[in-house]
C-alpha positions in Angstrom: 219.4 44.5 123.1 220.0 40.8 122.8 218.9 38.3 125.4 221.6 35.8 126.3 221.6 32.7 128.4 220.6 33.3 132.0 218.2 36.1 131.1 220.8 38.9 130.9 220.9 41.4 128.1 223.9 42.4 126.0 224.2 46.0 125.0 224.7 46.7 121.3 228.3 46.7 120.1 229.9 50.1 120.4 232.8 51.5 118.5 233.8 53.8 115.8 230.9 54.9 113.6 230.9 53.9 109.9 232.6 56.5 107.7 230.4 58.3 105.1 233.2 58.1 102.5 235.6 55.4 103.6 239.1 55.5 102.2 239.3 51.8 101.1 241.8 52.1 98.2 245.4 51.6 99.1 248.0 53.1 96.7 251.8 52.5 97.0 254.3 54.7 95.2 258.1 54.9 95.4 259.8 58.3 95.7 263.3 59.4 96.2 264.7 60.7 99.5 264.8 64.3 98.3 261.1 64.3 97.3 260.2 62.5 100.6 262.0 65.2 102.6 260.1 68.0 100.7 256.9 66.2 101.4 257.6 65.7 105.1 258.6 69.4 105.4 255.4 70.5 103.6 253.4 68.3 106.0 255.2 69.7 109.0 254.6 73.3 108.0 251.0 72.7 107.1 250.3 70.4 110.0 248.8 67.6 107.9 249.6 63.9 107.3 251.5 62.6 104.3 248.3 60.9 103.1 246.3 64.1 103.3 249.1 66.0 101.4 249.0 63.4 98.6 245.2 63.6 98.4 245.4 67.4 98.1 248.0 67.0 95.4 245.9 64.6 93.4 242.9 66.9 93.7 245.0 69.8 92.4 246.1 67.8 89.4 242.5 66.9 88.6 241.3 70.5 88.8 243.2 71.4 85.7 
């Protein structure tokens, strides 16, 4: 704890813990409406986010 003016103590900052493997790289890609609709449908059926679906797709490509 940190002592501040007046003799009071501040508790340590709280918040979200640091990620073990942070996702810090941002990629932008343009796709057509038909592919986007297929992606959204896949995400809905599998209950995942678009970003997670894209990550899974990249991993599948790299497994070959």
